[in-house]
N, C-alpha and C positions, 0 to 999 in steps of 0.2 A: 281808384285806378280802374279804367275801363279796359277789359281784356277780351271781350267777346260781344258781338252784336248780331241780332237776327231780326230782320224786318224786310219791308218792301222797298225796292228800288224806286226812287221818285224822279230823279234827274241827275244830270252831270253838270259840272261847272267848267269854266275855261282853264282852270289851273290844275287839272288832273285829279279832281276829287268827285265823289258822288254823294248824293243825299239819300239817306236811308230812313224810312219812317219806322220807328220802333215804338209801338204803342202810342202813336200820336205825337211823338217827339222826333224831330228831324235831326239826324246826326250827319255832319260832314266828315267824310273819310277819304283820305288820299289813297289811291289804289294803283296797281300796275295796269297796263293795257289789257292784259289777259283777264283780270278781274272785271274791268270796265265792260269788256265785250260780253262776258257771261251775265253780268248784272243787267245790262240793257236788253240782251236777247231774252232772258227769262224774267221779264219784269212783272209777270203775273204770279211768280212764286217768290217765297221768302229767300233772301240771300243771307248766308251765314259767314261771318268774317271774324277771324282772330285778329285782335288789334294791339298795336303798340301806341301808347299815349306819350307824346312829347310835351313836357311842361316847361314853359319859358316865362320870363317876366311879363311879356306882352300878350300872353295867352296860351292856349293848349291846342294841340293838333293830334288827330288820330290817323293812323296808317293801318290799312286792312289787308289781310291775306286769307286765301282759301283754306290753307292748312297750317297746322302748328309747325310743320317742318319748314315751310316757306318763311314763317315768322322767325324761326330759329336762325335761318341763314341770314335774314335781314339784320338780326341783332349782331351776328358775327361781323357783318360788313360795317355797321356803324360803330363797332367797338374799335375800329381802326381810326386813329387820330387823323382829323382832317376830312372825314367823311360823315356827313350828317344824314338825317332821315331822308331828306329830299334827294341826296346823292345816292343813297341806298335804293330808293324807288326807281331812280333813273337807270341804275345798273340792272335791276330785276325786270325792268320794262324792256331793256335791250337784249338781255340774255335770260333765257328761262333757267329753271333750277339746274337741270342737267348741264346746260351749256356753261353756266357760271362755275359749277364745281369742276368741270373738265378744264376750263380755262385756268383755274387756280392750280390744279394738279399739274397741268402742262406748263405752268409758269408763262402763260400767254397773256401778258399784260396789255399787249396791243389790242387784243380782242375786247378786253374790259374797257380800255380807253375810248372805244367807240361810243360809249354811253354819253349822252349830252351832259356837259358840266364836269366830266371826269377826265382830267388830263393824264398824260403819260406818266408823270412822276407819281401822281396819286394812285394810279392803277398798279404801278410797279411796287409801291409801298404796300398796297392791299395784298398783292400776291405774296410778298415777302413775309407778311405777318400772318397770313392765313394758310399758307401752303402745308404747314404741319398739322392743320386742324381738319383737313379733309382727306379721305381715302377713296379709292375707286369704289369700294363697297357702299360709300355714302351715296354715290350717284346711282348705283344699281338698286339700292333700297327704295329709290323713288320710282321704280317701275321701268327702268331701262332694260329691255330685253328684246331679243330678235322678234318676238311675236307681237311687239307693238306695231310692227310694219305688216306682218302677216295677218294679224287680227285673231290669232288663236290663243286662248288662255294658257298660261304656263304654270307648272307646279313649282314647289320650292326646289325640287331636285333639278328641274330645268334651269332655274335661275342660278343654281350653283354651277352648272355646266357653262352657262354664259359667262359668269364671273371668272371661272378658270381659263376659258378660252381668251378672254380679254387680257387677263394677267399674262398668259403665255405670249400673246402678240406684243405686249409692252416689253416683256423680257427679250423679245427678238429685236427691239429697237424702235418699234413704232410708238407714236404718241398715244396717250389714253383716248383722246378724241377720235383719232384715226382708227384705233382698234375697236372702239365701241361702234363706230359707224359701219365698219366691215362686218362685225358679228351681227349687227341688227339687219344686215342685208340677207341673212340666211334664215330660212324657215326651219324650226325645230321639228323633228319627227320623233316618234315613240322610241326608235332604236338609236337615237342620237347619242354619240359619245363625245368627250372633249376632243379627242384626236380627229374625229370626223368633222366636228364643228370648226376646229382650227384649220383643217385642210380646206374646207369650203370658204371660210372667211378670208383666207389668204388670196383666193381668187378675186376678192373684192378690193384688194389693196392696190 
């Protein structure tokens, strides 16, 4: 089982895969648009991918991700009956990690159905089966914070304030995605409190 690759980007194919040279051996790996862009842009540096290997009667296929967390989400998606690896890649090429988790939490199957090859019924089934497997903290752990926009590093304490403010907005009746967007529009200061962040975030609703 191949679970990790590190090598030089060689080229891309017409079917959404890239070729990686690993010690003189070329591996074809199916990737999302985000991975493809980074691999092509940094083609002088090694690219590291965590991989999922699909084994079928007519051959094997590799699917690559930049982080173990992205791979974990991919595995959750393809655990749903009716969604294969190609469908999983289509979803993660249409929605990034944050957007996908928020869509599931908000039960927004229409947003997921925008992925090529994923119909409304399949998207609804995916939401139904995964909605209890994600929490708002799962999205926050991926780096969703107000300073992603402002460009200022945040501490663990700041991230806790962000999470509390988003949770408060959700309790007020706003969706998780609306709440996160509003909080991200505020720049955290050293004296920021949950109440202050909540007040400023409400101005962005």
